[in-house]
C-alpha positions in Angstrom: 8.0 5.8 -11.9 7.7 5.6 -8.0 8.8 2.4 -6.3 7.7 1.4 -2.9 8.8 3.9 -0.2 10.4 2.7 3.4 8.7 4.6 6.1 9.3 5.2 9.8 6.4 6.5 12.0 7.4 9.8 13.4 6.2 8.4 16.6 6.4 4.5 16.3 4.0 3.6 19.4 1.1 6.1 18.4 -1.9 4.2 16.7 -3.9 6.0 14.2 -7.1 5.3 16.3 -6.4 5.1 19.8 -7.0 1.8 21.5 -9.2 3.1 24.1 -11.4 4.8 21.2 -11.7 1.7 19.3 -12.9 -0.1 23.0 -15.2 2.6 23.2 -16.7 1.9 20.1 -17.0 -1.4 20.0 -18.3 -1.4 23.8 -15.6 -3.2 25.4 -14.3 -2.8 28.7 -12.1 -5.2 29.4 -8.3 -5.5 28.9 -7.9 -9.3 28.0 -8.1 -8.5 24.3 -6.0 -5.2 24.1 -3.3 -6.8 22.3 -5.3 -8.6 19.5 -7.3 -5.0 18.9 -4.0 -3.1 18.8 -2.8 -5.5 16.3 -6.0 -5.4 14.5 -5.6 -1.8 14.1 -2.1 -2.0 13.0 -3.1 -4.3 10.1 -6.6 -2.1 9.1 -4.0 1.1 9.0 -1.5 -1.0 6.7 -4.5 -2.0 4.6 -5.8 1.6 4.3 -2.3 2.9 3.5 -1.6 0.4 0.9 -4.9 0.6 -0.9 -5.6 4.4 -0.9 -1.6 5.5 -1.1 -2.0 7.7 2.1 -0.5 7.9 5.4 -2.9 7.8 8.3 -0.2 8.8 11.0 3.2 11.1 10.2 6.1 9.1 8.9 9.0 9.9 7.5 9.4 8.3 4.0 12.0 7.5 1.6 10.9 7.3 -1.8 13.0 6.6 -4.8 11.8 7.4 -8.4 13.3 7.2 -11.9 13.4 11.0 -13.2 12.5 14.5 -12.0 9.8 14.1 -14.4 7.8 11.9 -12.1 7.4 14.6 -9.5 4.3 16.0 -11.3 2.9 13.5 -8.8 4.2 12.7 -5.5 3.4 8.7 -4.3 2.2 9.5 -1.0 -0.2 12.0 1.1 -1.1 14.0 2.8 1.8 16.7 3.1 2.6 19.6 4.5 3.9 22.2 3.3 7.4 21.9 4.6 7.2 18.0 3.9 9.9 17.5 1.5 13.2 17.0 3.8 15.9 16.3 1.1 16.0 15.3 -3.0 19.7 13.5 -3.7 20.3 12.4 -7.1 23.3 11.1 -9.1 24.7 14.2 -11.2 26.5 13.0 -14.8 29.8 12.9 -13.3 28.3 10.1 -11.4 28.5 12.7 -7.7 25.7 12.2 -5.4 23.9 15.4 -5.1 21.4 17.0 -2.9 19.2 19.3 -4.7 19.3 22.9 -3.3 15.6 23.7 -1.5 15.7 26.8 -3.6 15.2 25.4 -6.8 11.9 23.1 -6.0 8.3 24.2 -4.6 6.1 21.7 -3.0 2.9 22.2 -4.5 -0.3 20.2 -2.5 -3.4 20.0 -3.4 -5.7 18.0 -1.0 -3.9 14.4 -0.7 -2.0 14.9 -4.3 1.3 16.7 -4.0 4.0 17.5 -6.6 7.1 19.5 -6.9 8.4 21.7 -9.2 11.2 23.7 -10.6 10.8 27.2 -9.4 10.3 29.8 -12.0 13.3 30.9 -13.8 15.1 27.2 -12.8 14.7 23.7 -14.1 16.0 20.2 -12.6 19.4 19.5 -13.0 20.5 16.5 -15.4 20.9 13.5 -13.6 22.6 10.1 -14.8 20.4 8.0 -16.5 19.7 4.6 -14.9 20.2 6.2 -11.4 17.1 6.7 -8.7 16.6 9.8 -7.5 15.6 9.9 -3.8 12.9 12.0 -1.8 12.8 12.0 1.8 9.5 13.4 3.3 7.0 13.6 6.0 3.6 12.5 5.1 0.4 11.5 7.2 -2.1 13.3 9.2 -1.3 15.4 12.5 -4.6 14.2 13.8 -6.8 11.9 11.8 -10.1 12.9 10.8 -13.1 11.8 11.9 -14.3 10.3 9.1 -11.2 7.9 8.7 -11.3 7.1 12.3 
């Protein structure tokens, strides 16, 4: 089971839809409501991201799950081939370990991603009841036109 991720935008000031683009589509040519319109874009972004389980802009996510079996489906997307930054778990001795990137592979199929053990290896045993933490970058570099 995946728990809610914490997210930090890669570029904290960038809106997924530029303010000028939104104003142009709405035929707004004054600046009085720029702050309100920016706020509405942020709110709409948050709603779409929660409802569709995707990230509209690049974000560093810290995700937690119960076991390596949860890796069959990652909680967020879209992901690039180098999206996984680290996987940290607690081993059976109670020590924090970082999983060697050579032991796993990220598979991306559209918006769906999964992490699998490379052939000839398996995921290590982790301490029962401790969460596994995956840090990854998710979201679009450039928002597709049909989402703007």
